[in-house]
N, C-alpha and C positions, 0 to 999 in steps of 0.2 A: 676571549682568553688568548694570550699569546705565549710564546716560548722565549725564555730568557737564556741566552747562551753566554756562559762564563766559564773560566777555568778554575776559579777559586773564590770562595766566600770567606771573608775575615770579619770578626766583630770589631767594634771600636775598642780602643785600648781600655782594659780593665772591665770589660763587660763580657757577657756570654752570648753567643750567637743563638738566636731563637728562630726556628722555622715553623711557620703556621701558628695557629691559635688553638685554644682549648676547644675540643669538639671536632677539630679537623682530622681527616684521615690522610696519612702520607703513604704513598704507594711506590714500591720499587717494581717496575714492570718486569714481566717475564723475559728472561734472557739477559737482564741487567745484573751486574754484580755490585754488592754493597760491601766495600772493604772497610774494616775497622782496625786501624793500626794501634790505637790506644785502648782505653777501657770504655766499654759500652755501659751506660748507666740508665737506671729507671728510678725516678724519684730520689735521685742523689745516691742510690746504692748501685754497686757494680753488678752487672748481669753476667754471671759465669757459673760454672759447675763446681763451685766451692762453697762451703768446706768439703774436702774430699781427703780420703786417706786409704792406705793399703798396708797391711801388716801380715805377719806370719808367725808360726810357732817354730822356734829354733831347735827344739828337742822334743822327744816323745813325752806324752802325758798319760798317766794312768787314771781312769775314772771308775767309780764304783758302779755296780749293776743296779738296774731298775730305779734310777734317779737321774734327774737332769743335773749335769755338772758343767759349770762355766769353763769354756776353753780359754786357756791362758796364752793368748796371742801376745808375745812379748817383744817382738822385733818389728820396727816400722820400716817400710820402704819409703814412704813419704806421708806427711800429715800437713796439709797446706795451711791450716789455721790453728794447729795445736789443740785439736778437739778429741784426740784419742789418748786414753790413759793406758800405757803399756806396763804399769807397775802393779804390785800385789796389794796396794792400799788405796783408799779413797783420797783423791786430790781435787783441788779446785782449778778448773780450766775455763778461762774466759768468764769467770764469775759463776760457773756451774759446778756444783758438787758432783764429781764423776767417780763412780765406783771402779774397782779394779777391772782392767781389761775391757773397758767400755768406751763407746763412742758417744759423745755428747755435743752435737752440732750447736753452734751459737748463732745460727741464722735459721729463722723459721722457714719451713717449706717441706717439699716432698723429696725423699732420698731413695735412691736405689742401693739396697744392701745385698751383698753376696758373701757366701762363705762355703768352705769345703772342709770336711773332716774325714780322716782315713783311719780305718781299723787295722791295726798291725797284728793280724792273726789269720791263720789259714783255717781256723775252726768255723764251721757253719753254725749260725745261731739265728733266732727268729727275727729280732728287730735291732736295727741300728739307726739312730735318728740324729739329725742336725736341726737345730731350731734357733730362730731369732726371738729374743726377748726384749720387750720395751718396758722400762721401769719395773723390771722383775716379773713381768707377765708375758707369757708366750703369745706371739702374734702370727707365727708361721712355723711350719716344720715340714721336713721331708723324711719319709720312712724308707729305709733300705734294708732288705734281708741280706745279711753279710754272707757272701760266697767267696771266701779267699781274698783277703786284703781289699775289700771294697771301699769305695769313697762315696760318701753322701754329700751332695751339693744342693744349695738352695739360693734363690734370689727373690727379693720381694720389695715392693715399694711401700715405704712407711712415711708417716707424717710426724714431723718434729716441731715443737713450739719455739725452739731456739733459746729457751730460758731454763728448762729443767729436765727435758726428756733425754734419756740415754738408752743405748742399745748394746746388747752383748750376745754372744753365741754360746749355745750349750749343746752338749752331746749326751746321748742316752743309749745304753746297751742292755740287752737282756741276756748277755752271755754270763753264765754262772761264774761268780767270783770277780766280775768286772772285766774291763778290757783296756789294753794299752792302745792309745791313739798314736799313729805314726806321723811324725812331722816331716821326715826326709828319708829318701832312699839313696843317699850319697850324691845325688845330682839334681833332685827335684824338690820343690816345696809342695808338700801334700796337704798341708793345713793352712788356710789363709782366710782373711776377713777384710772386706773392703766396703767402701760406701762413697757415693758422690751425690751432690745436690742436683736435682733436675730443674730444667728451665721450661717454663710455659705450661706447667701442670698444676 
């Protein structure tokens, strides 16, 4: 085996450059840097952390007691592939029927989902919950005993099939008469929902 020293490899016009053959292993040695200025692909599909989105609730929302209520995250910071429905009705996004205030990624894979919900009350009560729902079924929750304007936060890795799965965030309170969830305190976003596709899992 020898070492080939070149500054640049170019394919013939109209062809794709192929390095190695099926079954071969390509190694980037320790200490070397592999720079990708364009789009890295696998099997013709781009390898990146999208679809991804981040949204927040622009105003306070009141929820009933002792039941899971969907949080209406209505304002997007970004939505790379148009997979989040920030409206009050069901819409079709990328061919997927997406219920209100839900994320329906159109690429199969594992996603990291995160959310925060804040209780706008100084009253102590037993349980305050933020939960992630997949296709209407709870897959994760975090329980917080409210002690003066507490925030419940959660993050969880979920699997999406890219064709029909959707996710939303719901809040639950045991405060008598329900609770108002606080979206802002004049300078901060206190209720938010985000997700990003993971690579290599």
